[in-house]
VOBA-1610 file (N, C-alpha, C; in pm, whole numbers, padded with zeros to 5 digits, always signed):
BEGIN
Met+10166+10183+14423Met+10162+10086+14314Met+10053+09984+14342Ile+09981+09949+14238Ile+09871+09852+14248Ile+09931+09712+14245Pro+09904+09628+14345Pro+09957+09492+14341Pro+09893+09412+14228Pro+09968+09324+14165Pro+09914+09248+14052Pro+09813+09145+14097Thr+09712+09124+14014Thr+09615+09017+14038Thr+09679+08886+13996Gly+09609+08776+14014Gly+09663+08646+13976Gly+09698+08640+13829Glu+09610+08694+13744Glu+09634+08693+13600Glu+09753+08783+13564Gln+09761+08898+13630Gln+09873+08989+13604Gln+10003+08928+13654Ala+09999+08861+13767Ala+10120+08796+13820Ala+10170+08692+13720Asp+10078+08619+13658Asp+10117+08521+13556Asp+10179+08591+13434Ala+10125+08707+13400Ala+10177+08782+13286Ala+10319+08830+13314Phe+10343+08879+13435Phe+10479+08921+13472Phe+10575+08802+13463Lys+10529+08687+13512Lys+10612+08567+13508Lys+10640+08525+13363Met+10540+08535+13277Met+10555+08498+13137Met+10662+08583+13069Leu+10669+08710+13108Leu+10769+08800+13050Leu+10901+08798+13126Gly+10907+08718+13234Gly+11030+08706+13311Gly+11059+08829+13397Leu+10954+08893+13446Leu+10968+09016+13522Leu+10915+09003+13664Asn+10960+09093+13750Asn+10903+09106+13884Asn+10780+09196+13875Ala+10694+09188+13975Ala+10571+09265+13976Ala+10596+09415+13983Asp+10714+09456+14023Asp+10743+09599+14033Asp+10818+09652+13910Ala+10810+09580+13800Ala+10879+09621+13677Ala+10821+09752+13624Ser+10909+09835+13574Ser+10867+09964+13518Ser+10808+09942+13379Pro+10734+10041+13328Pro+10682+10029+13191Pro+10792+10006+13088Ala+10907+10068+13107Ala+11018+10048+13013Ala+11068+09904+13019Glu+11074+09847+13139Glu+11118+09708+13153Glu+11019+09612+13090Ile+10891+09642+13102Ile+10787+09558+13041Ile+10803+09558+12889Ser+10820+09676+12832Ser+10837+09687+12687Ser+10964+09618+12640Ala+11072+09636+12713Ala+11199+09574+12674Ala+11191+09422+12680Ala+11128+09370+12784Ala+11114+09224+12796Ala+11028+09169+12682Tyr+10921+09240+12650Tyr+10834+09197+12540Tyr+10912+09194+12409Arg+10984+09301+12379Arg+11058+09308+12254Arg+11163+09198+12244Ser+11230+09172+12355Ser+11333+09068+12357Ser+11273+08930+12329Leu+11163+08899+12397Leu+11100+08769+12377Leu+11035+08758+12239Ala+10978+08867+12192Ala+10914+08866+12060Ala+11019+08839+11951Gln+11137+08895+11966Gln+11243+08868+11870Gln+11283+08721+11872Met+11288+08663+11990Met+11331+08525+12004Met+11231+08426+11945Tyr+11102+08452+11963Tyr+10999+08356+11922Tyr+10923+08397+11797His+10966+08503+11731His+10895+08551+11612His+10897+08443+11504Pro+10786+08427+11432Pro+10779+08323+11328Pro+10891+08330+11224Asp+10935+08449+11190Asp+11044+08461+11093Asp+11175+08407+11147Lys+11194+08413+11277Lys+11317+08364+11339Lys+11322+08212+11347Val+11206+08148+11352Val+11202+08002+11367Val+11159+07931+11240Ala+11151+08003+11130Ala+11102+07945+11004Ala+11188+07829+10954Ala+11316+07830+10986Ala+11406+07725+10938Ala+11406+07602+11027Leu+11339+07610+11142Leu+11337+07498+11235Leu+11231+07397+11196Ala+11234+07282+11262Ala+11137+07176+11237Ala+10996+07225+11271Pro+10894+07168+11207Pro+10756+07212+11229Pro+10712+07208+11376Glu+10760+07110+11452Glu+10719+07102+11593Glu+10775+07221+11672Phe+10896+07266+11636Phe+10953+07383+11703Phe+10880+07510+11660Gln+10840+07515+11535Gln+10762+07629+11487Gln+10629+07639+11561Ala+10565+07525+11583Ala+10437+07523+11655Ala+10455+07567+11800Leu+10562+07521+11864Leu+10589+07562+12002Leu+10618+07712+12010Ala+10694+07763+11914Ala+10725+07906+11911Ala+10599+07989+11888Glu+10509+07940+11802Glu+10384+08010+11777Glu+10299+08017+11903Met+10291+07905+11976Met+10215+07901+12100Met+10276+07996+12203Arg+10407+07993+12214Arg+10476+08080+12309Arg+10456+08228+12272Met+10460+08259+12144Met+10442+08397+12099Met+10301+08446+12132Lys+10202+08360+12119Lys+10065+08397+12156Lys+10056+08427+12305Glu+10124+08347+12387Glu+10125+08370+12531Glu+10196+08501+12565Ile+10305+08528+12498Ile+10381+08652+12520Ile+10295+08773+12483Asn+10229+08765+12368Asn+10142+08875+12324Asn+10029+08899+12422Ala+09967+08792+12471Ala+09858+08806+12566Ala+09907+08870+12696Ala+10023+08827+12742Ala+10080+08884+12866Ala+10110+09031+12848Tyr+10167+09067+12734Tyr+10200+09207+12709Tyr+10073+09292+12699Glu+09973+09242+12630Glu+09846+09316+12618Glu+09785+09342+12756Leu+09792+09242+12843Leu+09738+09258+12978Leu+09816+09362+13056Leu+09947+09357+13047Leu+10031+09450+13123Leu+10037+09588+13059Lys+10008+09597+12931Lys+10010+09727+12864Lys+09906+09820+12925Gly+09790+09766+12957Gly+09686+09847+13024Gly+09731+09891+13161Arg+09799+09804+13232Arg+09853+09838+13365Arg+09961+09945+13350Lys+10043+09931+13246Lys+10150+10026+13221Lys+10091+10164+13192Arg+09987+10167+13110Arg+09924+10294+13072Arg+09863+10363+13193Ser+09799+10285+13283Ser+09738+10345+13402Ser+09844+10395+13498Ala+09960+10330+13504Ala+10069+10374+13591Ala+10130+10504+13541Gln+10131+10525+13410Gln+10189+10645+13353Gln+10099+10766+13378Thr+09969+10746+13394Thr+09878+10858+13414Thr+09872+10900+13560Met+09930+10822+13648Met+09929+10857+13790Met+10032+10961+13823
//
């Protein structure tokens, strides 16, 4: 297994995972967090909470995109 770089380590932390998480765990964590912070889920909240959820969702998406490439390379090994 390839050890995570600093950026990847941050991505694992953002998704609430350990560095040895499987591709299935990465996807499950992403889906769980995406459901929680999705704009449709927070539409009824105050604008400041909507802004925080939007920022958090962008961070979650960036972390998943970074780890998705790692996940794909692990599957080909």
